[in-house]
C-alpha positions, 0 to 999 in steps of 0.5 A, spaced: 491 644 443 497 640 442 504 642 446 507 645 439 501 650 439 501 651 446 508 653 446 507 658 440 500 662 442 503 663 450 510 665 447 506 670 442 503 672 449 509 673 453 512 678 447 505 682 446 506 684 454 513 683 455 513 690 459 508 687 464 512 680 465 519 684 466 516 689 472 512 683 475 517 677 475 523 682 476 520 686 481 518 679 485 525 677 484 529 683 486 524 684 492 526 677 495 533 677 493 535 684 496 530 685 502 526 679 504 532 673 504 537 678 507 532 679 512 531 672 514 538 671 514 539 676 519 534 674 523 536 666 523 543 669 525 540 673 530 536 667 533 542 662 533 547 668 536 541 669 542 542 661 543 550 661 543 550 656 537 556 658 532 553 654 526 548 649 524 549 643 520 548 635 520 553 635 527 549 639 531 542 639 528 539 634 534 543 637 539 539 644 537 533 640 538 534 637 544 538 642 548 535 648 545 528 648 545 527 656 545 532 657 539 528 650 535 521 654 536 524 660 534 527 656 527 521 653 526 516 659 526 521 662 521 521 656 517 513 657 517 514 664 516 518 662 510 513 657 507 508 663 508 512 668 503 513 662 498 506 661 498 505 668 497 510 669 492 507 663 488 500 666 489 502 673 487 506 671 480 500 666 478 495 672 479 500 677 476 500 672 470 493 671 469 491 678 470 496 680 464 493 674 460 486 677 462 487 684 461 485 686 467 490 692 468 491 690 476 497 694 478 503 690 482 500 693 489 493 691 487 496 684 485 500 684 492 493 686 496 489 680 492 495 675 494 495 677 501 488 676 502 489 669 499 493 668 505 487 668 510 485 661 507 491 658 510 490 653 515 495 650 520 495 643 516 497 647 510 504 649 512 505 642 514 503 640 507 507 645 504 513 643 508 513 637 504 511 639 498 516 645 497 522 641 501 521 634 497 517 635 491 519 642 488 527 641 488 526 635 484 520 638 479 522 645 480 521 647 472 514 649 474 516 654 480 523 657 481 524 661 487 531 664 490 528 662 497 529 655 496 536 655 493 539 652 499 534 646 499 538 641 495 542 635 496 549 636 497 554 632 491 557 628 496 551 625 499 549 623 491 556 620 490 556 616 496 549 613 494 551 612 487 557 608 489 554 602 491 549 599 485 543 598 491 543 605 493 543 607 486 538 603 484 534 606 490 536 613 488 534 613 481 527 609 483 526 615 489 527 620 484 522 617 479 517 616 484 517 623 487 518 626 480 511 622 478 508 625 484 510 632 483 507 631 476 501 628 479 501 634 483 501 639 478 495 643 479 495 642 487 497 649 488 492 653 483 486 648 486 488 651 493 488 658 490 483 659 485 478 654 488 480 655 495 480 647 496 484 644 502 490 640 501 487 633 501 481 635 496 486 639 492 491 633 492 485 628 489 482 633 484 489 634 481 490 627 481 484 626 477 486 632 472 492 629 471 489 621 470 492 619 463 495 626 462 501 625 465 505 623 459 502 630 456 504 634 461 511 631 462 512 632 454 509 639 454 514 641 460 520 638 456 518 641 450 518 648 453 525 646 456 528 644 450 525 649 446 528 655 450 535 651 451 535 651 443 534 659 443 539 660 448 544 656 445 543 660 438 542 666 442 549 666 446 552 663 440 551 669 436 553 674 441 560 670 442 561 670 434 559 678 434 564 679 439 570 675 436 569 679 430 569 685 435 576 683 438 579 684 431 578 691 431 583 696 434 582 698 441 578 700 445 572 697 441 573 691 443 573 692 450 567 696 449 563 691 445 565 686 451 562 690 456 555 690 452 555 683 450 556 681 456 551 685 459 547 683 453 548 675 455 545 677 462 539 681 460 538 675 455 539 670 460 534 674 464 529 674 459 529 667 457 528 666 464 522 670 465 519 667 458 520 660 461 516 662 467 510 665 464 510 658 459 510 654 466 505 658 469 501 658 463 500 650 463 497 651 470 492 657 468 490 654 462 487 648 465 482 654 469 482 660 464 482 660 457 487 665 454 482 671 451 482 672 444 486 678 441 481 684 440 484 690 437 487 695 442 484 702 444 488 708 444 488 708 451 490 701 452 496 702 447 498 708 451 498 704 457 502 698 454 507 704 451 508 706 458 508 700 461 514 698 456 517 704 457 517 703 465 520 696 464 525 699 459 528 703 464 528 698 469 532 694 465 537 700 463 538 701 470 539 694 472 544 693 466 548 700 469 549 697 475 552 690 472 557 694 468 562 695 473 562 688 475 562 686 468 569 691 467 572 688 472 571 681 470 573 682 463 579 686 465 581 680 469 582 684 476 577 680 480 580 673 478 584 670 484 588 664 483 585 659 488 590 654 491 590 647 488 589 642 493 590 634 492 584 630 496 586 624 500 594 625 497 591 623 490 591 625 483 587 621 478 587 614 481 595 615 482 595 611 488 592 609 494 589 615 498 593 617 504 599 612 503 606 614 501 607 612 494 601 616 492 604 622 496 611 621 492 607 621 486 602 627 487 608 631 489 611 631 483 604 634 480 606 640 485 599 641 488 599 647 494 597 643 499 595 635 500 589 634 504 590 628 508 586 624 514 589 622 521 585 618 526 588 616 533 590 609 534 589 604 540 596 606 543 594 613 542 598 614 536 596 617 529 595 614 523 594 616 516 587 614 514 580 617 512 575 611 514 572 609 520 573 602 518 579 599 515 575 594 511 574 597 504 582 599 504 585 593 508 580 588 508 580 588 516 574 589 519 576 594 525 577 601 526 584 605 527 582 606 535 582 598 535 589 597 533 596 599 535 600 603 530 605 597 529 599 593 527 596 598 522 602 600 519 603 592 518 597 592 513 597 593 506 591 597 503 589 597 496 585 601 491 585 603 484 589 598 482 595 600 486 597 597 493 601 600 499 602 600 507 598 604 511 602 609 514 603 613 520 602 621 521 609 621 523 612 618 517 607 622 512 609 628 515 616 627 515 616 625 507 612 631 506 617 636 510 623 633 506 620 634 499 617 641 501 610 639 501 605 643 505 599 639 508 592 640 510 591 635 515 584 633 517 583 631 524 578 625 524 575 623 531 571 618 534 567 617 541 572 612 542 578 617 542 582 618 548 580 625 553 588 627 551 588 626 544 588 633 542 593 635 548 598 630 545 597 632 538 598 639 539 604 637 543 607 633 538 606 637 532 604 644 533 611 646 532 612 642 526 606 644 523 607 651 524 614 651 521 612 648 515 606 651 514 601 646 514 594 647 516 588 643 519 581 642 518 576 638 522 569 636 521 568 636 529 567 643 531 570 641 538 577 639 535 576 646 532 574 650 537 580 647 542 585 648 537 584 655 536 584 656 544 590 652 546 594 653 539 591 659 536 597 660 532 595 654 528 591 655 522 584 651 523 578 650 518 571 647 520 569 643 515 562 644 513 558 639 508 552 644 508 551 651 507 545 653 511 547 659 515 553 663 515 557 660 522 559 664 527 566 661 529 573 662 531 576 658 525 580 661 520 576 659 515 571 654 512 571 648 508 565 647 504 562 642 500 561 645 493 554 644 491 551 648 496 557 653 496 554 660 493 556 667 492 552 670 499 557 665 503 563 668 499 561 675 501 560 674 508 566 670 509 570 676 505 567 681 510 569 676 516 576 675 513 575 668 513 578 663 507 574 658 504 576 651 501 571 648 496 571 640 496 571 635 493 571 639 485 572 633 480 569 636 474 570 642 469 564 646 470 564 645 478 571 648 478 569 654 473 564 655 478 568 655 484 573 660 481 568 664 479 566 665 486 573 666 488 574 661 493 581 660 496 582 653 494 579 648 491 580 640 494 580 635 487 582 628 486 584 631 479 590 636 480 591 636 472 584 638 470 584 643 476 591 647 474 588 646 466 582 650 468 585 655 472 590 656 467 584 658 462 583 664 466 590 666 467 593 666 460 589 673 459 584 670 454 580 674 449 574 678 450 570 673 446 573 667 450 571 671 457 564 671 454 564 664 452 567 662 460 561 666 463 556 663 458 558 656 460 557 657 467 549 659 466 545 653 468 540 650 464 533 651 464 532 645 469 537 647 474 536 652 479 539 659 478 542 661 484 549 663 482 546 669 477 
């Protein structure tokens, strides 16, 4: 069967039994989203609290492993349990889709018990395989299987940007992506082989490798065809809804508002319908290798009655979910939930208008009127403070030394060059004074190294606390010890903790969190609002990412492009029509090759 016939045939199969598929997939996702994931999050937080660990990040990962063996063991057990649930979800959906296609009439409880029985065949070696398979392969080739349990398995954008900045690392990253994608395709049938034939991982890998021998491009094209086809359908469907709302906006009140609520709900339901359609097609690629789709036979009266009842149940389920979104949709369409985030200039620049963290760039950026200018401070050899981001001066100044190796007088004689501009390295005192004179608030990142003096924080507090409070500046740091000590010794200071990865919500004394934007999600924002913590997103430089952060209602956005950010915020603030609001919502819906962790 060629790929076009495959897509057509299994799409007809999906439409014939849409009620059964809706109940299967929606029930699975709702149980995971509202029961399983919250339970795992609570358990992880409980474990960390018992170990007196306020957060988990790359900065303390090794410390947890070496100094908290009990916590490490408990978190490892939790990870294994998550992997088991992922396997259970995959098995449940695979059995479920197979049951529907084979007309087996198994209910969800029977499918669940069947999936649990399959878990008896899991061995310790299988978990080690899953750890690699789910954490490495699926994030790169997640078209076949998506689960909210893996939403946090992503590479933060700042790491990708760092790797792409250098040609050799960009080439290695591209080669690594291609290699992992290739392995993911060749391992396409590993899990079905483990489930249907109960093979061990090594044998399943070997047989999957044989099954995809000389068929790599065939399966790749099939996956691409499914994604492209459904993407085209989604574009057409969303565009029709948008155009219909454009017509409704011309009618007298309250018809546009009523139509907008229904249309926005329609957008959400249409998106979920397409997602379920895609899921069935992707799983059918796996199933077709083992089971042929049975020929269509005339339905008996009893069968038609069962199908009708299933569709009625699925319809009631969909209506209930639609009603649950009406309140939030009404608030969104009315603009009540929209808050304007703070505009924060990253390292004091805007669109490469100068050398980062220098006075000329600050002067140019102030003219754009950001709410805050984020900048970086290091301690010098003579225990002064210099405005500098890098721990080594070579990239900006050509001098292969660190700030702690030079005095402030030596540092301020150096010339930094970037983006075709040149400027002297600035002392923190001069930078702070210039900002104060021009009424510009600062977000001061306090950088630390193992070479800092023991009294560094004492000096910083003694010299600058009064000034910072008087001019309403704020402080943040990647070093949690800095955050903790500042809140202890200078509790009136606003101090935010910088997190490069959202693994679990931290429990700290910080006033807020500066979060890397690619791992920031609605769950983190909900937790932050409950604990009255502010959240700044960094570093957000493209329009879609800015829109996503505005939708998440972050308190501030750190960017290298103030002009673009202000333009995006203005689009939300100028009272757009209902059709425009629906267009903004549609634009943030991820495509079929992206994770759907915000919907």
